[in-house]
N, C-alpha and C positions, 0 to 999 in steps of 0.2 A: 402645528403650531410650533415656533422655534423656542427652544429653551433660553431661560434667561443666562447672561454671562456669567461665568463663576465669579467668587468674590477674588478681587485683586488682578482680575484680567486686564491686560494692558499695563501692568507694571511688573513685569518679570524680574527685575533686579531687587524689588522690596523682599526682605525675609518676612517669615512668618510673624515674628515678634513686631516688626515694624507694622505690618497689616493690621495686628491685634492692637496695637496702640493708636492707629487710625479710626478704630471703632469696627473694624472688620472681625468677626468671631473667628476663632481657631477651629477649623473643621477637622473632624476624626478623620485619621489617617488609615488607609488601608491596613488590616492586620492590628489595629488597637493603636492607642496612643494619639498624640497631636501631629499637625503638620509641622509644628516647630521641632518636635523630637526627630521627626524624619528629617528635616533639614539639617539638624546637628550631626545626626548619623552619615548622612550624605555627604555634608560638606566638611565635615571635620569632628573633632571631639569636643568642640567649644563653639557654642552660638555667639554669633557676631551681635555685640551689644549696641544698639541704635545710640544710646547716650554716648558712649565712649566713642563712637565713630565720629559723632558731631562735635564733640568738645576737642577731640585730637585734630579733626579737620581745621577747627577754628583756630587751632594752636599752630599748626603748620602753616596755615595762611597768613596769620599776623606774623610769623617768623620769616616767611617770604618777603612780606612788604617791608618788614624793619630792615631786612639784610639788602634789599634793594637800596632803601634812604641811607644805610652806611656805606654802600658802595658808591654811592653819589657823592658823600661827604668826604670819602676817601680821597677824591680828587684834589679836594682841597686841604690835604693834610700838610702840605709845604707851607701852606700859608698859617694855618692853625697850630702847627707844631714846625717852628722853624728848623729844628733839627733835622726833619725828614727833607728838606730843601736841598739843591745842589749847592756845594760848598763854594762855587764861584759864581753861578748865574743867580742863585737864591730862587730858582725855579724848580719846578717838578722834576724828577728824577724817572727813568723807565721804571722802576719798582712802583713808583707811585701810580703809573697807569694800570699796572697789574693789579694792584690791590682795588682800583676803581672798577675796572673791568670784571675781574673774579667776583667781586661782592654783588654785583648787579646781575650776573649770570647764575651763581648760586642761589641768589633771590628768586629769580625767574623759576628755577627749578623746583625750589620748594611750593611756589605758587602752582605750578603744573602739578605737582603731586597732589596737592589739596585739592585741585579742582578734579582728579581724576579718584579721589578718596574711596567714594562709594561704589567704585567698580572692583575694588579689592577687598575679598572676603577674610577678614583675619578676626581671630576673636579678641577680647578685650585686651589680655596681655601681650598678645603679639601686635596688637594694633599700637599700644602704648611703646613698645619697643621700636616699632618702625618710626614713630614720632620723635622718639630719641634718638635714634640714627639720623634722622633726618638733620636735627639739630646739630649732634656731635661733627658730621662730616662737613656741612655746609660753614658753620661759624667758626669751627677749627682750622679749615681752610682758608677763609677770608682773614680771620686775625692773624694767621701765620704770615701772609703777604702784608699784612698792615705793620707788623711789628718789624718784617723785613725792609721795609721801605722807611720806616720810622728810624730804625737802629742802624741802617746799612749793613745788614748781616745776611749774608747769602745762604747760610747754613749748607754750604757746598751744593745747594740744590738749584740755583740760577743758571742761566746760560752764560757762557763767558762774557758774552756783549755787555752783561750787566755789571762786570766788575770794575767799571771805571767809577761808579757810585757805590758799589757795596763791597767795600774792602775792610770792614771790620772785623777784626782778628779775636775778639773777646768770646772765649768759649761759652761763657753762659749765656749770653745773648744769641749766639748761633745754636746751642742746643735747645734754647726756648722756640727759636724760628723751626729747628727741624722737627720738633716734638709737634708743633701745631700744624705746620704741613703735612705731616704723616696722618693725622687724623683725617685727612682726606680718603685716604684707604677704605673707611667704613661705608663708604658708597657701595661697596661691592656685597656685602651683605644686605644691605638695604634693597640694593636692586633685585637681588635673587628673593629676598624676602616678597617684595611688590610683585614679582613676577609669578611666584608661588601662590600669592593671594589672588591673583587673576584667575588663576586655573582652578582655585579650590572650590568655586562655586560648582562647576560642573565635572570634576573629576573626584572620585571618591577617594583614590590613594592618596590626593593631596590634603591630607588631614592637617590639623592645626599643631598636633604634634609632631608631625614632619616638617613642617615649617619652622616650628620654635628650634627643633634640634638641629637643622641645616644652618639655620641663621647663627644659633649660638657657637656651632663648630667653626664657622666662619669667623665670628668675632674673636672666639679665642685665637685663632690663626693671627689675625691681624692684631691683636694685643701684644703677641709675643713679637712680631715682627716690630711693633712699635717700641718694645722695650730693648729689643735687639739694635734698633737704630741709634738708639742713646750710647751705645758702645762704639759705633762707627765713629770716624773722624767728621766733624761737623764744621770745621774751619778748613778751607781750601788751601793746601799747602803752598799753591802756585801764587797765593795773595799773600804779599808780606810790603805794605807799603813803607814801612819805617826803613826798610833796607834802601829805598830809593831816596826817601825824603824824611829826614829827621824831624821835621815840623809837622808831620802828619799827626793828628788830622786837622791842625789849626788853621793853616795858610794854602792848603795846596788839594787838589783832586789826584795827585799823583798821575797826570795824564802822561807822561815819558815812561811808563811801565811797559814791558814788551807785551805783558797779557792784556793790555788794554786795547781793544781793536779801534781801528780807525773809523769803523761804522757808526759809532757812537759820538764821535767827537764832532764838535762845532768847526767850520772852516777858520775860524779866528784862534782856534785853540793850537793848530799845527802849523809851526813855522819851520819849513825844511832848513835842515842844517846845512851848510855848504861843505863840499868834501873837502878833507885835510889835504894839503898838496903833498 
């Protein structure tokens, strides 16, 4: 006669605490203690809290859906915020398309992370930190592109082909854009944290303390880089529209600037100048 299956069989990813919450008893572990204690010792120094896991998963999922919506609405900012429109055609600029695309992509990334949330073994504190990093990097990166498209401030971060519509030389606006765009760097500690969390369930060396130390070390590095970026030039020195057109930015896109490539110019913008005799 075969023995009945053990409690929790067929659910290998569920922790002992989760099995107990489902009505399964905590079986005594070899050598004394409970299976939950063995899980905590084997998988790290902090047990994965099912309630925290569920709440942070929903928070991350909501943030992803909201960011996709904001990314879609960003494509209409030239209508909702006329200042973001092209100064000649009143239509969208290339930067508007970047804000739209990046918002949707970052939102999809958050949705994907939330979908795989239960495969990542993190303690309550580490899981909350991971959720915070999701929001910081994704929303900071999207809002940086949004402000850049709205205020035409490139923060010396955009490709030169965007300079036809992003020639704002105001230091404050460019500094704000630079700060927000650099928040995207926090995706590095986030990804490292998630990768270690995937390994933590099966490798004893991958403790919650190690995950926390590595993540915070990377966070400190990127915080220092973020502060240092504020002392770097945020206004591209090659962009000086007033030197070409004194009426900037009221009546012209300064299309005749040498730094404004023809690749982003419309055919009706360029009229060949006949050679001088």
